[in-house]
C-alpha positions in Angstrom: 44.4 -44.2 -13.5 42.7 -45.4 -16.6 44.8 -45.7 -19.7 43.4 -44.0 -22.8 44.7 -43.9 -26.4 47.2 -41.5 -27.8 47.1 -38.8 -25.2 50.7 -37.8 -26.1 49.5 -36.7 -29.6 47.8 -33.6 -28.0 51.2 -31.9 -28.0 51.0 -31.5 -31.8 47.7 -29.8 -31.5 48.9 -27.1 -29.1 52.2 -26.6 -30.9 50.3 -25.6 -34.1 47.9 -23.3 -32.4 47.3 -19.9 -33.9 46.1 -16.6 -32.4 43.2 -14.2 -31.9 42.5 -10.4 -31.7 38.9 -8.9 -31.5 35.6 -10.6 -31.8 32.0 -9.8 -32.8 28.8 -11.2 -31.4 28.0 -14.8 -32.4 24.6 -15.9 -33.5 22.0 -18.0 -31.7 22.1 -21.7 -32.6 19.1 -22.9 -34.7 16.8 -25.7 -33.5 17.6 -28.2 -36.2 21.2 -29.1 -35.9 23.6 -31.3 -37.9 27.2 -31.7 -37.0 29.3 -29.1 -38.8 31.4 -31.8 -40.5 28.5 -33.3 -42.4 26.3 -30.2 -42.9 26.1 -29.4 -46.7 26.0 -25.7 -45.8 27.4 -25.1 -42.3 25.9 -22.2 -40.5 28.4 -19.3 -40.3 29.3 -18.5 -36.8 28.2 -21.8 -35.4 30.1 -25.0 -34.7 28.0 -28.2 -34.0 29.8 -31.3 -32.6 28.5 -34.8 -32.9 29.5 -36.6 -29.7 29.7 -35.3 -27.1 26.9 -33.1 -28.5 27.6 -29.4 -28.0 27.7 -26.1 -29.9 30.0 -23.1 -29.9 29.3 -19.8 -31.5 31.9 -17.5 -32.9 32.1 -14.4 -35.2 30.4 -15.4 -38.4 33.0 -13.7 -40.7 35.8 -16.0 -39.5 36.8 -18.7 -42.0 37.6 -22.3 -41.5 41.3 -23.1 -40.9 43.3 -26.4 -41.2 42.9 -28.7 -38.2 45.7 -28.8 -35.7 46.0 -32.6 -35.2 44.1 -35.8 -34.5 42.1 -34.5 -31.5 41.4 -31.1 -33.1 37.8 -31.2 -34.3 37.3 -27.6 -35.6 39.3 -24.4 -36.2 38.4 -21.0 -37.6 39.9 -17.6 -37.7 41.0 -14.6 -39.7 43.7 -15.4 -42.3 46.8 -13.1 -41.8 49.2 -13.5 -44.8 50.9 -10.3 -43.6 52.3 -12.1 -40.6 55.5 -14.1 -40.8 54.9 -17.0 -41.0 51.4 -16.5 -42.4 48.8 -17.6 -39.8 45.2 -17.2 -38.7 44.8 -14.4 -36.2 42.5 -14.4 -34.4 41.5 -18.1 -34.5 39.5 -20.6 -32.5 40.6 -24.2 -31.9 38.2 -26.8 -30.4 39.8 -30.0 -29.0 38.1 -33.2 -27.8 40.4 -35.7 -26.1 40.0 -38.5 -23.5 41.8 -37.7 -20.3 41.2 -39.3 -16.8 42.7 -36.4 -14.9 40.5 -33.9 -12.9 40.0 -30.4 -14.1 42.4 -29.1 -11.5 45.3 -30.9 -13.3 44.6 -29.1 -16.6 47.3 -26.4 -16.5 49.9 -28.8 -15.1 49.3 -31.3 -17.9 49.5 -28.6 -20.6 52.6 -26.8 -19.3 55.3 -29.1 -20.7 53.8 -28.4 -24.1 53.9 -24.7 -23.7 57.6 -24.9 -22.7 58.4 -26.5 -26.1 57.3 -23.4 -28.2 57.3 -20.5 -25.7 59.6 -18.6 -23.4 58.9 -16.1 -20.6 55.7 -18.0 -19.8 53.3 -16.4 -17.3 50.1 -18.0 -16.0 47.6 -15.1 -15.9 44.7 -17.1 -14.6 44.0 -20.7 -13.6 40.7 -21.0 -11.8 37.5 -22.9 -11.6 34.4 -21.6 -13.3 31.2 -23.1 -14.8 29.2 -23.1 -18.0 25.8 -21.5 -18.4 24.1 -24.8 -17.5 26.2 -25.1 -14.3 28.6 -27.7 -15.7 32.0 -27.4 -13.8 34.8 -25.9 -16.0 38.3 -24.6 -15.7 39.7 -21.3 -17.1 43.3 -21.0 -18.1 45.1 -18.0 -19.6 48.8 -18.0 -20.4 51.1 -15.3 -21.8 54.4 -16.1 -23.5 56.8 -15.2 -26.3 57.0 -17.5 -29.3 60.4 -19.1 -29.6 60.5 -18.9 -33.4 59.3 -15.3 -34.0 59.7 -13.6 -30.6 56.1 -12.4 -31.0 54.1 -11.9 -27.8 51.2 -14.4 -27.6 48.3 -15.1 -25.3 46.3 -18.3 -25.0 43.0 -18.4 -23.3 41.4 -21.8 -22.7 38.1 -23.0 -21.3 37.8 -26.7 -20.5 34.8 -28.7 -19.5 34.6 -32.4 -18.9 32.0 -34.8 -20.2 32.6 -38.0 -18.4 36.3 -38.7 -19.0 36.4 -36.5 -22.1 38.0 -33.1 -22.0 36.3 -30.5 -24.3 38.7 -27.5 -24.7 38.1 -24.2 -26.4 41.4 -22.4 -27.2 41.6 -18.7 -28.1 44.9 -17.1 -28.8 45.9 -13.4 -29.3 48.8 -11.1 -29.1 47.1 -9.4 -26.3 45.3 -10.3 -23.1 42.0 -12.0 -23.9 39.2 -9.5 -24.2 35.8 -10.2 -22.6 34.4 -10.7 -26.2 36.9 -13.4 -26.8 36.0 -15.1 -23.5 32.4 -15.0 -24.4 33.2 -17.2 -27.5 34.6 -19.8 -25.2 31.8 -19.6 -22.7 29.2 -20.0 -25.5 29.8 -23.8 -25.4 26.5 -25.5 -24.8 26.1 -29.2 -24.2 23.0 -30.8 -25.7 22.4 -34.3 -24.3 19.1 -34.5 -26.2 21.2 -35.0 -29.4 23.0 -38.1 -28.0 20.3 -40.7 -28.4 21.4 -43.9 -30.2 20.4 -44.3 -33.9 20.1 -47.4 -36.1 22.7 -48.1 -38.8 22.5 -50.5 -41.7 23.2 -54.1 -40.9 26.6 -54.1 -42.8 27.7 -51.0 -40.9 26.7 -52.6 -37.6 28.6 -55.8 -38.6 31.7 -53.7 -39.4 31.6 -51.9 -36.0 31.0 -55.1 -34.1 33.9 -56.9 -35.8 36.2 -53.9 -35.2 35.3 -53.9 -31.6 35.9 -57.7 -31.3 39.3 -57.3 -32.9 40.1 -54.5 -30.5 39.3 -56.8 -27.5 41.4 -59.6 -29.1 44.5 -57.3 -28.9 45.6 -58.3 -32.4 47.0 -55.2 -34.0 47.1 -56.7 -37.5 43.4 -57.7 -37.3 42.5 -54.2 -36.0 44.4 -52.5 -38.9 42.4 -54.5 -41.5 39.5 -52.2 -40.6 41.4 -49.1 -41.8 41.5 -47.9 -45.4 45.0 -47.5 -46.9 43.8 -43.9 -47.6 42.9 -43.3 -43.9 43.9 -39.9 -42.6 42.9 -38.4 -39.3 44.2 -35.0 -38.5 47.3 -35.8 -40.5 47.8 -39.3 -39.0 48.1 -42.0 -41.6 47.3 -45.7 -41.4 51.0 -46.7 -40.7 51.2 -44.0 -38.0 48.0 -45.2 -36.4 49.3 -48.8 -36.4 52.5 -47.7 -34.6 50.3 -45.9 -32.0 48.1 -49.0 -31.4 51.2 -51.1 -31.2 53.7 -49.0 -29.2 51.9 -46.2 -27.3 51.7 -47.3 -23.6 48.3 -45.5 -23.3 46.8 -47.6 -26.1 44.0 -49.8 -24.9 45.5 -52.6 -26.9 48.5 -52.4 -24.5 46.3 -52.3 -21.4 44.1 -55.3 -22.1 40.5 -54.6 -23.2 37.8 -56.6 -21.5 35.0 -55.1 -23.6 34.6 -52.6 -26.4 31.2 -51.7 -27.8 30.1 -49.0 -30.3 27.0 -46.8 -29.9 26.2 -44.6 -32.9 24.4 -41.3 -32.3 24.9 -39.8 -35.7 24.9 -41.6 -39.0 24.8 -40.0 -42.5 25.5 -42.0 -45.7 27.3 -40.1 -48.5 27.7 -42.4 -51.5 30.5 -44.9 -50.9 31.3 -43.1 -47.6 29.3 -42.5 -44.4 29.7 -40.2 -41.4 29.6 -42.1 -38.1 29.7 -40.5 -34.7 29.0 -41.6 -31.2 31.1 -43.4 -28.6 32.9 -46.7 -27.7 32.0 -48.1 -24.3 35.4 -49.3 -23.2 36.5 -51.4 -20.2 40.1 -52.4 -19.5 41.7 -54.6 -16.9 41.8 -52.8 -13.6 38.8 -50.5 -14.5 35.9 -50.5 -12.0 33.5 -49.1 -14.6 33.3 -48.9 -18.4 34.1 -45.5 -19.9 32.9 -43.7 -23.0 35.4 -42.8 -25.7 34.4 -40.7 -28.7 34.3 -42.4 -32.2 37.1 -40.0 -33.4 37.6 -41.3 -36.9 34.2 -39.8 -38.2 34.1 -41.4 -41.7 33.9 -44.9 -43.1 34.4 -45.9 -46.7 33.1 -48.9 -48.6 36.0 -50.5 -50.4 35.2 -53.6 -52.5 32.1 -54.3 -50.4 33.9 -53.8 -47.0 33.5 -50.8 -44.7 36.7 -49.3 -43.4 37.7 -46.3 -41.3 38.5 -43.3 -43.6 39.2 -40.5 -41.1 38.2 -36.9 -40.8 39.4 -35.8 -44.3 37.0 -34.0 -46.6 
């Protein structure tokens, strides 16, 4: 089994998930798309991911909510201050995470996490399905009672795989997921035509190449030089990231990288910062083939003439 970075952090994402109720019809994606993270005026009701390139539509009146953790790329819902504790209900969480397991292992992999925050857990469905374009997918629906509030909750998830990357659409509600909610999840549409490499300025390319070389060297101190002291990725600070690189058994630095190369598919400069998306082509000892891992950190910042990772903070 290939070893991929920080899989254990997904627990934090699911533990913080919020819920859903009823939905309205989402809109049709426009032709000219920019990733939601860098769009000056994001289109209400439409999420656009960088890499892997895909879109998800949702009720346009839902508002953006705080991200759930490092692998959480987007979250929207209806703010409910009347609930205790205040939460977003309904809400949509989109998670992109590397995982070498097959789709059939999805429920088994998530179950230990559900056991941490729920009781009386019932699996209502766990079955294969497919996206509109025929991409194999998996549907999972779980009912449980929240340990902290005793409130009945339901989580409906649709997961598809892009290479070794799991893309998961989570919908939660106090009731069994309605067909309208399920349509939100099934609106996911992969767009491989948006995944073509783009050119970046020479200094940015030099930064990426040096970062990749230091990753292959296995020198954690050298790797962390490429992170801003203000780095923040889904709540994960630079010191926390260093501990993950150094201690997590799934870190590629612990497995022995043979090669690590960056391909940029989205680049947008913004003053002293720039949005960078795409993938790292990674090969470790024991791997037969190289695998694509998303460039999760999203932003770089120029500090004293040096580009560094800045994270997904706004």
